[in-house]
MARNULO-473666 format. One record per residue: residue number from 1; residue in one letter; chain; x, y, z of N, C-alpha, C in turn. Coordinates in steps of 0.001 Angstrom, whole numbers, padded with zeros to 6 digits, always signed. Each point is the difference from the previous one (the first is absolute). Example, Ala and Ser with C-alpha at 12.3 -4.5 7.8 and 13.67 -1.06 7.14 Angstrom:
<rs>
R   nr  rest  kette      nxx      nyy      nzz     caxx     cayy     cazz      cxx      cyy      czz
R    1     A      A  +013190  -005690  +007800  -000890  +001190  +000000  +000900  +001200  +000000
R    2     S      A  -000350  +001050  -000720  +000820  +001190  +000060  -000770  +001090  +000730
</rs>
This chain:
<rs>
R   nr  rest  kette      nxx      nyy      nzz     caxx     cayy     cazz      cxx      cyy      czz
R    1     M      A  -133436  -076760  +054479  +000004  +001042  -001154  +001458  +000009  -000582
R    2     A      A  +000080  -000138  -001349  +001172  -000060  -000651  +000605  +001350  +000032
R    3     Q      A  +001394  +000271  +000232  +000783  +001061  +000069  -000023  +000918  -001288
R    4     Q      A  -000479  +001369  -000045  -000105  +000556  -001164  +001511  +000292  -000612
R    5     L      A  -000072  +000241  -001271  +001333  +000322  -000631  +000415  +001390  +000396
R    6     N      A  +001280  +000084  +000278  +000580  +001399  +000436  +000584  +000584  -001408
R    7     Y      A  -000751  +001025  -000259  +000226  +000777  -001267  +001341  +000819  +000049
R    8     N      A  +000557  +000215  +001109  +001330  +000648  +000100  +001008  -001120  -000511
R    9     H      A  -000154  -001244  +000445  +000791  -000952  -000426  +000065  -000204  -001364
R   10     L      A  -001179  -000038  -000538  -000112  -000105  -001478  +000599  +000938  -000881
R   11     R      A  -000034  +001327  +000661  +000744  +001153  -000692  +001456  -000103  +000119
R   12     Y      A  +000439  -000506  +001102  +001515  -000330  +000151  +000460  -000961  -001062
R   13     F      A  -000700  -001044  -000130  +000379  -001030  -000934  -000139  +000504  -001397
R   14     Y      A  -001008  +000915  -000336  -000288  +000547  -001248  +001168  +000914  -000340
R   15     T      A  +000660  +000757  +001011  +001020  +000892  -000318  +001357  -000783  -000198
R   16     I      A  +000272  -001044  +000764  +001094  -000861  -000276  +000052  -000475  -001411
R   17     A      A  -001151  -000587  -000450  -000158  -000562  -001142  +000302  +000941  -001120
R   18     S      A  -000571  +001388  +000118  +000137  +000929  -000977  +001476  +000501  -000056
R   19     E      A  +000616  +000089  +001185  +001377  +000512  +000107  +001105  -001057  -000431
R   20     G      A  -000203  -001251  +000405  +000919  -001051  -000159  +000890  -000222  +001150
R   21     S      A  -000146  +000695  +000994  +000839  -000254  +001211  -000616  +000523  +001208
R   22     I      A  +000431  -000360  +001176  -000679  +000443  +001212  +000693  +001435  +000338
R   23     V      A  +001201  +000112  -000333  +000690  +001331  +000265  -000721  +001144  -000882
R   24     K      A  -000172  -000253  -001143  -000716  +000977  -000847  -001405  +000388  +000470
R   25     A      A  -000722  -001082  +000346  -001405  +000008  +000564  -000008  +000796  +001281
R   26     A      A  +001106  -000026  +000696  +000084  +000559  +001233  +000133  +001551  -000145
R   27     K      A  +000778  +000308  -000906  +000180  +001490  -000490  -001291  +000703  -000400
R   28     V      A  -000774  -000934  -000868  -001316  +000646  -000446  -000945  +000175  +001020
R   29     L      A  -000068  -000927  +001070  -000920  +000106  +000953  +000489  +000640  +001354
R   30     H      A  +001147  +000471  -000099  +000596  +000779  +001043  +000019  -000877  +001460
R   31     L      A  +000405  -001268  -000204  +000189  -000870  +001106  +001261  -000783  -000027
R   32     S      A  +000587  -000428  +001009  +001101  -000747  -000089  -000037  -001453  -000546
R   33     P      A  +000973  -000379  -000626  +000065  -001420  -000688  -000400  -001027  +000980
R   34     Q      A  +000481  +000316  +001165  -000426  -001356  +001061  -001435  -000033  +000246
R   35     T      A  -000619  +001254  +000023  -001516  -000070  +000255  -000741  -000520  -001251
R   36     I      A  +000489  +000332  -001103  -000680  -000591  -001279  +000179  -001363  -000116
R   37     S      A  +001240  -000603  +000257  +000378  -001363  -000030  -000917  -000857  +001023
R   38     G      A  -000153  +000639  +001205  -000780  -000719  +001033  -001402  +000012  -000467
R   39     Q      A  -000617  +001022  -000480  -001389  +000077  -000356  -000387  -000953  -001208
R   40     L      A  +001102  -000234  -000810  -000123  -000872  -001175  -000133  -001450  +000601
R   41     T      A  +000769  -000368  +000958  +000132  -001198  +000569  -001487  -000332  +000654
R   42     V      A  -000423  +001095  +000720  -001355  -000168  +000661  -001167  -000215  -001110
R   43     F      A  +000127  +000685  -001127  -000996  -000124  -001029  +000053  -001411  -000613
R   44     E      A  +001316  -000554  -000287  +000031  -001353  -000560  -000442  -001047  +001018
R   45     N      A  +000168  +000285  +001234  -000508  -001007  +001002  -001504  -000030  +000142
R   46     Y      A  -000464  +001161  -000356  -001562  +000091  +000085  -000444  -000646  -001230
R   47     L      A  +000444  +000179  -001044  -000322  -000638  -001259  +000236  -001496  -000057
R   48     G      A  +001162  -000483  +000822  +000329  -001255  -000107  +000890  -000465  -001191
R   49     V      A  +000600  +001053  -000761  +000760  -000396  -001102  +001112  +001104  -000114
R   50     Q      A  +001011  -000361  -000594  +001128  +000936  -000290  -000303  +000774  -001487
R   51     L      A  +000267  +001223  -000037  -000239  +000800  -001187  +000984  +000379  -000948
R   52     F      A  +001362  -000223  +000599  +001089  +000352  -000769  +001109  -001061  -000026
R   53     E      A  +000828  +000035  -000959  +001207  -000776  -000064  +001163  +000950  -000109
R   54     R      A  +001027  -000212  +000526  +001182  +000822  -000105  +001035  -000348  -001030
R   55     K      A  +000210  +000980  -000930  +000953  -000153  -001121  +001035  +001060  +000151
R   56     G      A  +001130  -000305  +000521  +000993  +000935  +000309  -000428  +000952  +001027
R   57     K      A  +000064  +001272  -000160  -000529  +000968  +000808  -001454  +000439  -000169
R   58     R      A  -000714  -000627  -001022  -001264  +000430  -000419  -000978  -001014  +000473
R   59     L      A  -001267  +000422  +000444  -000999  -000953  +000371  -000935  -000060  -001275
R   60     V      A  -000360  -001209  -000361  -000820  -000408  -001174  -001218  -000639  +000412
R   61     M      A  -001062  +000349  -000524  -001323  -000566  +000379  -000043  -001401  -000472
R   62     N      A  -000387  -001056  +000852  -000475  -001265  -000461  -001421  +000086  -000514
R   63     Q      A  -000455  -001205  -000381  -001369  -000074  -000381  -001090  +000584  +000948
R   64     S      A  +000219  -000349  +001277  -000938  +000500  +001092  +000168  +001345  +000092
R   65     G      A  +001200  +000674  -000204  +000162  +001372  +000166  -000667  +000868  -001216
R   66     K      A  +000040  -000592  -001179  -000570  +000568  -001158  -001483  +000085  +000123
R   67     M      A  -000643  -001070  +000620  -001346  -000004  +000099  -000415  +001050  +001097
R   68     V      A  +000667  +000070  +000971  -000346  +001133  +001166  +000261  +001243  -000627
R   69     Y      A  +000899  +000271  -000740  +000376  +001199  -000489  -001175  +000530  -001040
R   70     G      A  -000574  -000948  -000739  -001183  +000273  -000899  -001232  +000492  +000776
R   71     Y      A  -000205  -000590  +001121  -001074  +000448  +000943  +000345  +001259  +000554
R   72     A      A  +001232  +000310  +000458  +000490  +001297  +000653  -000354  +001067  -001053
R   73     E      A  +000481  -000186  -001227  -000226  +001107  -000918  -001360  +000304  -000168
R   74     D      A  -000905  -000897  -000026  -001513  +000227  -000164  -000543  +000612  +001252
R   75     I      A  +000429  -000337  +001205  -000521  +000624  +001194  +000556  +001499  +000229
R   76     F      A  +001159  +000261  -000367  +000515  +001365  +000098  -000605  +000812  -001132
R   77     S      A  -000074  -000449  -001083  -000787  +000745  -001108  -001246  +000423  +000334
R   78     L      A  -000905  -000955  +000545  -001384  +000207  +000429  +000044  +001116  +001035
R   79     G      A  +000975  -000104  +001021  +000056  +000941  +001071  +000187  +001387  -000427
R   80     A      A  +000834  +000153  -001077  +000275  +001335  -000497  -001155  +000405  -000847
R   81     E      A  -000664  -000827  -000721  -001276  +000355  -000723  -001105  +000445  +000936
R   82     L      A  -000090  -000782  +001078  -000949  +000448  +001024  +000252  +001381  +000613
R   83     Q      A  +001193  +000417  +000303  +000258  +001341  +000453  -000218  +001158  -001035
R   84     Q      A  +000126  -000406  -001155  -000301  +001052  -001210  -001498  +000030  -000084
R   85     R      A  -000568  -001015  +000107  -001635  +000048  -000182  -000560  +000792  +001155
R   86     I      A  +000530  -000228  +001145  -000517  +000833  +001229  +000364  +001536  -000153
R   87     N      A  +001237  +000181  -000495  +000276  +001518  -000183  -000920  +000528  -001133
R   88     A      A  -000328  -000892  -001056  -000900  +000558  -000924  -001420  +000235  +000384
R   89     V      A  -000495  -000725  +001043  -001373  +000092  +000318  -000172  +001068  +001038
R   90     D      A  +001187  +000307  +000812  -000019  +001116  +000872  +000609  +001215  -000519
R   91     S      A  -000899  +000823  -000436  +000449  +001107  -000843  +000752  +001103  +000799
R   92     S      A  -000075  -000101  +001252  +000853  +000850  +000894  +001308  -000279  -000103
R   93     Q      A  +000295  -001311  -000195  +001498  -000422  -000164  +000673  +000037  -001295
R   94     P      A  +001147  +000571  -000163  +000483  +000152  -001307  +000373  -001490  -000600
R   95     F      A  -000007  -000008  -001337  +000438  -001256  -000631  +001556  +000022  -000083
R   96     V      A  +000586  -000902  +000724  +001437  -000169  +000183  +000616  -000708  -001077
R   97     F      A  +000871  +000572  -000901  +000518  -000679  -001045  +001488  +000003  +000176
R   98     N      A  +000531  -001280  +000218  +001481  -000307  +000372  +000800  -000318  -001357
R   99     V      A  +000934  +000980  -000362  +000714  -000326  -001249  +001544  +000057  +000372
R  100     G      A  +000704  -001145  -000543  +001411  +000030  +000149  +000652  +000366  -001302
R  101     V      A  +000913  +000889  +000064  +000802  +000411  -001163  +001555  -000377  +000145
R  102     T      A  +000436  -000745  -000889  +001413  -000393  +000095  +000751  +001216  -000294
R  103     D      A  +001216  +000080  +000699  +000865  +001256  +000031  +000721  +000240  -001209
R  104     V      A  -000150  -000861  -001096  +000542  +000275  -001304  -001207  +000635  -000922
R  105     I      A  -001115  +000118  +000432  -000922  +000656  -000917  +000167  +001595  +000039
R  106     P      A  +000056  +000647  -001165  +000125  +001378  +000037  -001108  +000693  +000802
R  107     K      A  +000277  +000965  +000830  -000877  +000597  +000873  -001136  +000623  -000673
R  108     I      A  +000339  +000592  -001009  -000995  +000858  -000827  -001023  -001005  -000705
R  109     L      A  +000589  -001109  -000345  -001065  -000954  -000622  -000903  -000504  +001029
R  110     A      A  +000570  -000365  +001197  -000784  -000475  +000971  -001097  +000973  +000415
R  111     V      A  +000383  +001269  +000135  -000909  +001033  +000341  -001304  +000044  -001159
R  112     D      A  +000495  +000032  -001195  -001065  +000082  -001112  -000932  -001178  +000056
R  113     I      A  +000439  -001113  +000466  -000938  -001233  +000103  -000838  +000207  +001218
R  114     L      A  +000751  +000172  +001144  -000667  -000088  +001340  -001086  +001127  +000354
R  115     K      A  +000250  +001111  -000714  -000906  +001140  +000144  -001442  -000240  -000371
R  116     N      A  -000032  -000991  -000907  -001393  -000426  -000515  -000881  -000641  +001125
R  117     S      A  +000654  -000587  +000948  -000661  -000686  +001101  -001023  +000966  +000667
R  118     F      A  +000414  +001377  -000010  -001010  +000956  +000719  -001272  +000265  -000787
R  119     D      A  -000102  -000619  -001319  -001179  +000099  -000813  -000909  -000966  +000551
R  120     L      A  +000291  -000954  +000785  -001043  -001001  +000573  -001217  +000671  +000672
R  121     E      A  -001076  -000557  +000008  -001329  +000658  +000630  +000284  -000230  +001506
R  122     G      A  -000220  +001071  +000750  -000058  +000029  +001535  +001421  +000297  +000480
R  123     P      A  +000106  +000228  +001268  +001381  +000302  +000545  +000969  -001157  -000069
R  124     I      A  +001242  +000453  -000256  +001036  -001070  -000073  +001242  +000343  +000631
R  125     K      A  +000701  -000875  +000442  +001283  +000157  +000832  +001089  -000798  -000771
R  126     L      A  +000733  +000638  -000730  +001173  -000680  -000828  +001170  -000211  +000885
R  127     V      A  +000424  -001237  +000279  +001130  -000343  +000773  +000995  -000606  -000914
R  128     C      A  +001032  +000839  -000316  +001092  -000347  -000984  +001272  -000411  +000734
R  129     R      A  +000478  -001150  -000211  +001211  -000548  +000602  +000965  -000286  -001039
R  130     E      A  +001278  +000469  +000083  +001176  -000096  -000919  +000967  -001035  +000728
R  131     G      A  +000491  -000860  -000820  +001033  -001032  +000386  +000478  -000812  -001232
R  132     D      A  +000816  -000948  +000480  +000537  -000930  -000985  -001005  -000976  -000468
R  133     F      A  +000180  -000638  -001182  -000991  -000976  -000656  -000344  -001115  +001014
R  134     D      A  +000900  -000752  +000676  -000247  -000951  +000814  -000734  +000269  +001262
R  135     S      A  +000148  +001170  +000707  -000620  +000386  +001213  -001382  +000321  -000211
R  136     L      A  -000161  +000808  -001312  -001479  +000182  -000252  -000874  -001163  -000418
R  137     L      A  +000736  -000873  -000675  -000729  -001372  -000264  -000440  -000508  +001350
R  138     S      A  +000948  -000181  +000997  -000495  -000587  +001204  -001127  +000726  +000607
R  139     E      A  -000094  +001247  -000115  -001104  +000819  +000592  -001274  -000308  -000808
R  140     L      A  +000238  -000245  -001208  -001205  -000319  -000859  -000604  -001358  +000389
R  141     A      A  +001011  -000969  +000251  -000463  -001369  +000377  -000590  -000095  +001284
R  142     L      A  +000283  +000953  +000878  -000690  +000073  +001256  -001305  +000867  -000013
R  143     N      A  -000298  +000426  -001257  -001282  +000797  -000103  +000090  +001380  +000612
R  144     Q      A  +001356  +000598  +000127  +000244  +001246  +000462  -000097  +001091  -000939
R  145     L      A  +000018  -000539  -001440  -000060  +000921  -001013  -000977  -000569  -001092
R  146     D      A  -000629  +000912  -000611  -000959  -000304  -001049  +000653  -000234  -001402
R  147     L      A  +001176  +000583  -000128  +000565  +000112  -001437  +001570  +000394  +000231
R  148     V      A  +000666  -000540  -000913  +001590  +000397  +000056  +000252  +000551  -001454
R  149     L      A  +000462  +001228  -000162  +000466  +000483  -001201  +001574  -000497  -000202
R  150     S      A  +000381  -000447  -001089  +001282  -000462  -000140  +000532  +000032  -001503
R  151     D      A  +001457  -000010  -000149  +000452  +000008  -001321  +000438  -001531  -000366
R  152     R      A  -000529  -000952  +000679  +000151  -001382  -000325  -001193  -000732  +000491
R  153     P      A  -000365  -001178  -000694  -001087  -000800  +000363  +000345  -001017  +001071
R  154     L      A  -001067  -000578  +000755  +000218  -001067  +000821  +000436  -001319  -000669
R  155     A      A  +001162  -000596  +000417  +000527  -001048  -000794  -000750  -001180  +000240
R  156     P      A  -000094  -000895  -001082  -000677  -001363  +000338  +000437  -000805  +001080
R  157     G      A  -000770  -000659  +000756  +000532  -000845  +000964  +000106  +000604  +001460
R  158     V      A  -000117  +001440  -000039  +000023  +000680  +001426  -001253  -000475  +000706
R  159     P      A  +000066  -000390  +001313  -001173  -000560  +000827  -000728  +001135  +000408
R  160     I      A  -000588  +000840  -000800  -000940  +001072  +000313  -001092  +000065  -000985
R  161     R      A  -001160  +000058  +000400  -001233  -000018  -000929  -000184  +001529  -000317
R  162     A      A  +000590  +000237  -001220  -000099  +001352  -000440  +000309  -000057  -001626
R  163     Y      A  -000423  +000935  -000615  -000113  +000014  -001587  +000564  +001372  -000547
R  164     N      A  +000748  -000065  -001111  +000525  +001138  -000720  -000922  +000574  -000802
R  165     H      A  -000074  +001389  -000168  -000771  +000626  -000980  +000807  +001056  -000486
R  166     L      A  +000331  -000168  -001415  +000952  +000870  -000650  -000608  +001347  -000219
R  167     L      A  +000632  +001059  +000533  -000531  +001444  -000172  +000421  +000595  -001353
R  168     G      A  +001210  -000306  -000361  +000367  +000727  -001229  +001550  -000227  -000115
R  169     E      A  +000525  +000339  -001150  +001503  -000302  -000396  +000546  +001274  -000709
R  170     C      A  +001091  +000320  +000205  +000721  +001279  -000759  +001387  -000275  -000173
R  171     G      A  +000616  +000688  -000860  +001482  +000003  -000277  +000675  +000850  +001047
R  172     L      A  +001127  +000310  -000235  +000959  +000861  +000758  +000388  +001338  -000763
R  173     S      A  +000137  +001070  +000920  +000437  +001292  -000478  +001425  +000171  +000722
R  174     F      A  +000850  +000610  -000728  +001178  +000409  +000464  +000316  +001450  +000067
R  175     Y      A  +000688  +000477  +001090  -000004  +001445  +000239  +001411  +000329  +000437
R  176     A      A  +000349  +001249  -000294  +001246  +000609  +000345  -000220  +001416  +000362
R  177     D      A  +000909  +000801  +000715  -000070  +001387  +000194  +000104  +000615  -001389
R  178     T      A  -000642  +001167  -000233  -000127  +000625  -001349  +001354  +000056  -000844
R  179     Q      A  +000916  +000412  +000696  +001376  +000141  -000702  +000432  -001325  -000582
R  180     S      A  -000143  -001080  +000682  +000557  -001330  -000355  -001074  -000535  -001015
R  181     A      A  -001144  +000272  +000165  -001160  -000480  -000875  +000341  +000282  -001459
R  182     R      A  +000442  +001295  -000327  +000262  +000381  -001304  +000957  -000898  -000683
R  183     K      A  +001102  -000471  +000776  +001054  -000878  -000668  -000509  -001351  -000076
R  184     L      A  -000723  -000488  +000885  -000363  -001493  +000197  -001282  -000322  -000912
R  185     R      A  -000776  +001061  -000262  -001185  -000319  -000794  +000401  -000506  -001394
R  186     K      A  +001073  +000495  -000565  +000319  -000428  -001293  +000813  -001351  +000111
R  187     G      A  -000476  -001017  -000766  +000700  -001270  +000066  -000472  -000849  +001189
R  188     F      A  -001088  +000246  +000721  -000579  -000825  +001024  -000393  -001215  -000557
R  189     P      A  +000167  -001295  +000654  +000430  -000045  +001325  +001589  -000132  +000057
R  190     E      A  +000673  -000217  -001142  +001416  -000241  -000083  +000736  +001112  +000776
R  191     S      A  -000487  +001236  +000101  +000567  +001195  +000698  +000257  -000318  +001484
R  192     L      A  -000707  -001154  +000510  +000129  -000206  +001319  +001243  -000808  +000464
R  193     H      A  +000576  -000462  -001038  +001324  -000882  +000133  +001082  +000845  +000744
R  194     Q      A  +000271  -000601  +001232  +001073  +000667  +000889  -000385  +001233  +000552
R  195     H      A  -001283  +000538  -000192  -000588  +001046  +000618  -000391  -000235  +001392
R  196     P      A  +000211  +000825  +001086  -000604  -000159  +001352  -001378  -000388  -000111
R  197     F      A  -000339  -001024  +000676  -001405  -000443  +000096  -000417  -000265  +001517
R  198     L      A  -001143  +000396  +000236  -000651  -000279  +001291  -000998  -001067  -000066
R  199     I      A  +000108  -001102  +000781  -001017  -001069  -000150  -000711  -000366  +001233
R  200     C      A  -001065  -000558  -000138  -000981  -000311  +001105  +000605  -001282  +000727
R  201     G      A  -000463  -000385  +001175  +000526  -001021  +000977  -000561  -001336  -000386
R  202     D      A  +000392  -000958  +000770  -000342  -001380  -000267  -001607  -000198  +000187
R  203     K      A  -000670  +000794  +000785  -001395  -000074  +000262  -000868  +000114  -001162
R  204     S      A  +000520  +000618  -001071  -000774  +000250  -001111  +000307  -001032  -001172
R  205     N      A  -000983  -000428  -000688  +000196  -000848  -001104  +000674  +000705  -001238
R  206     Q      A  +000130  +001438  +000058  +000489  +000676  -001074  +001511  -000160  -000148
R  207     K      A  +000705  -000325  +001187  +001416  +000043  -000133  +000471  -001264  -000904
R  208     I      A  -000444  -001106  +000169  +000392  -001239  -000751  -000439  +000116  -001543
R  209     N      A  -001174  +000575  -000193  -000434  +000103  -001391  +000804  +001089  -000688
R  210     L      A  +000512  +001142  +000675  +000719  +001020  -000609  +001409  -000521  -000267
R  211     Q      A  +000673  -000747  +000923  +001302  -000570  -000272  -000085  -000865  -001154
R  212     S      A  -001085  -000872  -000001  +000053  -000939  -001249  -000059  +000661  -001339
R  213     W      A  -000905  +001254  -000066  -000101  +000720  -001090  +001429  +000756  -000457
R  214     F      A  +000637  +000417  +001082  +001379  +000651  -000215  +000865  -001146  -000720
R  215     N      A  -000022  -001158  +000572  +000715  -001107  -000567  -000159  -000207  -001425
R  216     Q      A  -001318  -000262  -000261  -000490  -000237  -001429  +000451  +001169  -000865
R  217     K      A  +000066  +001201  +000326  +000363  +001124  -000945  +001525  +000160  +000163
R  218     Q      A  +000681  -000771  +000793  +001455  +000189  +000144  +000269  +001404  +000515
R  219     I      A  -000727  +000481  +000913  +000161  +001370  +000718  +000277  -000157  +001385
R  220     H      A  +001122  +000560  +000432  +000388  -000050  +001315  +000251  +001284  +000707
R  221     P      A  -001186  +000477  +000575  +000180  +001315  +000688  +000724  -000250  +001200
R  222     A      A  +000510  +001148  +000558  +000871  -000125  +001227  -001001  +000242  +001173
R  223     I      A  -000383  -001138  +000796  -000965  +000085  +000997  +000857  +000652  +001107
R  224     T      A  -000502  +001415  +000268  +000672  +000595  +001055  -000762  +000056  +001455
R  225     A      A  -001207  -000427  -000078  -000860  -000170  +001148  -001008  -000808  -000168
R  226     E      A  -000519  -000597  +001206  -001248  -000952  -000086  -000822  +000550  +001192
R  227     F      A  -001221  +000004  -000345  -000992  +000563  +001044  -001265  -000895  +000174
R  228     D      A  -000389  -000240  +001281  -001382  -000681  +000254  -000945  +001207  +000050
R  229     D      A  +000327  +001212  +000337  -000785  +001157  +000132  -000067  +000603  -001325
R  230     S      A  -001045  -000042  -000692  -000073  +000601  -001422  +000092  +001481  -000005
R  231     A      A  -000565  +000750  +001012  +000022  +001313  +000045  +001483  +000482  +000197
R  232     M      A  +000693  -000676  +000865  +001339  +000522  +000129  +000886  -000249  -001316
R  233     M      A  -000490  -001005  -000986  +000813  -000240  -001117  -000306  +001150  -000846
R  234     K      A  -001307  +000482  +000011  -000341  +001115  -001009  +000677  +001298  +000410
R  235     Y      A  +000172  +000206  +001314  +000646  +001198  +000498  +001586  +000000  -000430
R  236     F      A  +000515  -001212  -000020  +001397  -000008  -000468  +000070  +000271  -001484
R  237     G      A  -001035  -000669  -000736  +000005  +000354  -001414  -000223  +001430  -000349
R  238     Q      A  -000830  +000524  +000769  -000239  +001399  -000187  +001323  +000895  +000212
R  239     S      A  +000697  -000396  +000919  +001403  +000660  +000403  +001061  -000359  -001045
R  240     G      A  -000325  -000789  -000964  +001011  -000333  -001060  +000968  -001049  +000241
R  241     Y      A  -000333  -001068  +000928  +000874  -000961  +000324  -000136  -001251  -000925
R  242     G      A  -001058  +000221  -000882  -000063  -001261  -000847  -001426  -000096  -000612
R  243     V      A  -000219  -000877  -001120  -001134  -000230  -000564  -000802  -000944  +000909
R  244     F      A  -001405  +000180  -000003  -000789  -000959  +000788  -001159  -000335  -000821
R  245     C      A  -000789  -001033  +000285  -001299  -000237  -000751  -001096  -000357  +000940
R  246     T      A  -001213  +000204  -000515  -001235  -000267  +000726  -000975  -000725  -000812
R  247     P      A  -001161  -000525  +000424  -001145  -000377  -000819  -000472  +001171  -000876
R  248     R      A  -000208  -000232  -001222  -000532  +000964  -001037  -001180  +000753  +000559
R  249     I      A  -000882  -000646  +000744  -001230  +000539  +000356  +000009  +001297  +000825
R  250     I      A  +001234  +000192  +000795  +000135  +000982  +000867  +001006  +001040  -000583
R  251     E      A  +000193  +000014  -001408  +001050  +000802  -000569  -000282  +001495  +000311
R  252     K      A  -001202  +000380  -000363  -000457  +001372  +000152  +000410  +000573  +001367
R  253     H      A  -000461  -000720  +000841  +000115  +000369  +001541  +001499  +000117  +000460
R  254     V      A  +000774  -001028  -000558  +001458  +000125  +000347  +000671  +001107  -000629
R  255     S      A  -000201  +000298  -001277  +000540  +001064  -000694  -000337  +001375  +000571
R  256     R      A  -001266  +000267  +000428  -000595  +001130  +000598  +000668  +000178  +001517
R  257     Q      A  -000131  -001015  +000783  +000436  +000062  +001318  +001331  +000151  +000314
R  258     Y      A  +000955  -000609  -000887  +001442  +000003  +000344  +000677  +000713  -001049
R  259     G      A  -000660  +000704  -001041  +000779  +000805  -000929  +001036  -000702  -000803
R  260     V      A  -000276  -001172  -000361  +000947  -000800  -000939  -000686  -000265  -001316
R  261     S      A  +000857  -000354  -000928  -000457  -000129  -001330  +000056  -001385  -000557
R  262     V      A  -001071  -000476  -000783  +000032  -001420  -000515  +001100  -000072  -001097
R  263     I      A  +000834  -001011  +000034  +000997  -000288  -000951  -000477  -001056  -001103
R  264     G      A  -000871  -000904  +000535  -000368  -001117  -000776  -000975  -000886  +000669
R  265     R      A  -000711  -000949  -000746  -000964  -000842  +000595  +000092  -001394  -000792
R  266     T      A  -000252  -001059  +000821  -000078  -001385  -000674  -001278  -000652  +000556
R  267     T      A  -000344  -000871  -001037  -001113  -001014  +000467  +000471  -001390  +000097
R  268     Q      A  +001467  -000151  -000243  +000653  -001282  -000013  +000074  -000437  +001518
R  269     V      A  -000090  +001008  +000868  +000109  -000344  +001532  -001410  +000602  +000415
R  270     T      A  -000651  -000756  +000610  -001416  +000368  +000520  -000267  -000059  +001493
R  271     E      A  -000758  +000631  +000473  -000432  -000104  +001470  -001448  -000432  +000046
R  272     R      A  -000446  -000934  +000768  -001222  -000306  +000253  -000395  +000179  +001285
R  273     F      A  -001374  +000392  +000200  -000504  +000427  +001283  -001361  -001083  +000418
R  274     Y      A  +000072  -000393  +001117  -000979  -000952  +000404  -000644  +000528  +001265
R  275     A      A  -001331  -000403  +000033  -000928  -000208  +001236  +000061  -001282  +000452
R  276     I      A  +000352  -000417  +001298  -000181  -001388  +000464  -001083  +000033  +000965
R  277     S      A  -001115  -000700  -000143  -001155  -000088  +000922  -000244  -001341  +000383
R  278     P      A  -000738  -000296  +001057  -000545  -001341  +000290  -001018  -000546  -000857
R  279     E      A  -000435  +000929  -001021  -001205  -000567  -000805  +000527  -000258  -001408
R  280     R      A  -000287  -001105  -000579  +000304  -000406  -001345  -000914  +001172  -000955
R  281     K      A  -001240  +000018  +000242  -000759  +000993  -000686  -000452  +001157  +000927
R  282     V      A  +000483  +001188  -000223  -000082  +001103  +000904  -001409  +000295  +000270
R  283     K      A  -000482  -000027  +001317  -001254  +000396  +000422  +000070  +001025  +001172
R  284     H      A  +001143  +000109  +000741  +000159  +001001  +000910  -000218  +001432  -000664
R  285     P      A  -000813  +000913  +000445  -000251  +001254  -000626  +001238  +000909  -000104
R  286     G      A  +000797  -000024  +001005  +001133  +000816  -000049  +000926  -000436  -000984
R  287     V      A  +000301  -001387  +000132  +001042  -000609  -000999  -000455  +000057  -001509
R  288     K      A  -001388  -000205  -000086  -000383  +000170  -001437  +000140  +001363  -000523
R  289     M      A  -000338  +000995  +000832  +000092  +001400  -000430  +001448  +000302  -000343
R  290     L      A  +001071  -000450  +000730  +001350  +000318  -000170  +000537  -000581  -001222
R  291     V      A  -000296  -001276  -000167  +000382  -000758  -001168  -000515  +000677  -001385
R  292     E      A  -001257  +000321  +000041  -000622  +000809  -001059  +000658  +001302  -000302
R  293     A      A  +000294  +000680  +001004  +000761  +001325  -000038  +001318  -000104  -000625
R  294     A      A  +000795  -001045  +000587  +001300  -000201  -000544  -000007  -000359  -001564
R  295     E      A  -000930  -000842  -000237  -000019  -000404  -001580  -000211  +001263  -000850
R  296     K      A  -000949  +000936  +000461  -000254  +001211  -000617  +001227  +000968  -000111
R  297     I      A  +000848  -000046  +001131  +001120  +000912  -000120  +001138  -000553  -000931
R  298     F      A  +000129  -001275  -000064  +000780  -000620  -001059  -000429  +000268  -001468
R  299     A      A  -001385  -000240  -000117  -000487  +000173  -001302  +000037  +001416  -000497
R  300     R      A  -000031  +001061  +000832  +000098  +001293  -000572  +001428  +000531  -000029
R  301     N      A  +000976  -000905  +000247  +001321  +000282  -000091  +000788  -000944  -000887
R  302     P      A  -000345  +000063  -001359  +000493  -000903  -000878  +001431  +000372  -000187
R  303     E      A  +000911  -000993  -000416  +001426  +000186  -000349  +000389  +000973  -001032
R  304     D      A  +000907  +000999  +000243  +000379  +000847  -000879  +001077  -000626  -000908
R  305     S      A  -000285  -000119  -001286  +000891  -000619  -000873  +001022  +000731  -000672
R  306     K      A  +000060  +001239  +000298  +000827  +000904  -000787  +001484  -000199  +000103
R  307     I      A  +000394  -000371  +001288  +001539  -000279  +000155  +000133  -001155  +000575
R  308     M      A  -000901  -001155  -000237  +000182  -001241  +000557  +001186  -000728  -000633
R  309     R      A  +000748  -000753  +000782  +001069  -000868  -000478  +000064  -001447  +000457
</rs>
């Protein structure tokens, strides 16, 4: 009788291929690199072929590896679908909906989108994970997530079978404490030149786009602080340490929550938000509901053109 395929070995291979290295795969799987390397060797010996070629420090799949990877995607996707179907049939079990939210997505926007998942029929358990873009994509590739909410799309050529669904796009709103806002509102955006400015960190797409816009306008704010945590940036702005900006769609919330005033807006710098899912055409009931809900949120928040620059 032929030896059966070891699906743990298949998952180890799949994770290595998705992460690009044994060390990164070991972190995702919470195993030692030595264990992962040894199990990969066992799996290659079982198949009778090598699956990777080493290019520098990175492992790159060869033709055999790409073929096995395609089958692994289908197998793990079917496994996840089977589990969801079982949960759907057993009404005593809640429908588990696993969503990843990148840590640069505004929390209030994520809440507005995710709360719609509770409108699904039957009991539901929402599992929301926050993290950086790459780590959440790894979980999506391993079928540990049904959806990732992000401010950037999945790039072409990434070895993950997943698809981008544009949720919406909006410009930026700029804020300052009330006293500073009175002075800065007149002559915006030129009024930002040499004025203290709080900017988001490298994790966000916003930083590069914003700096490019400043250069085009020949405006050079005095960058006094940089934040990965957008909430902390808002608190510093509230305390008068500088101007900051957010996606236009959360303007009302920011003004109300932090007691700051809008000094100007622009549509020349935009933020796009995406849902990344394993389906090209969305069929998953939870994913479909959230995508539709997000589209409605953006549709009912059109850009305010009164003080656009």
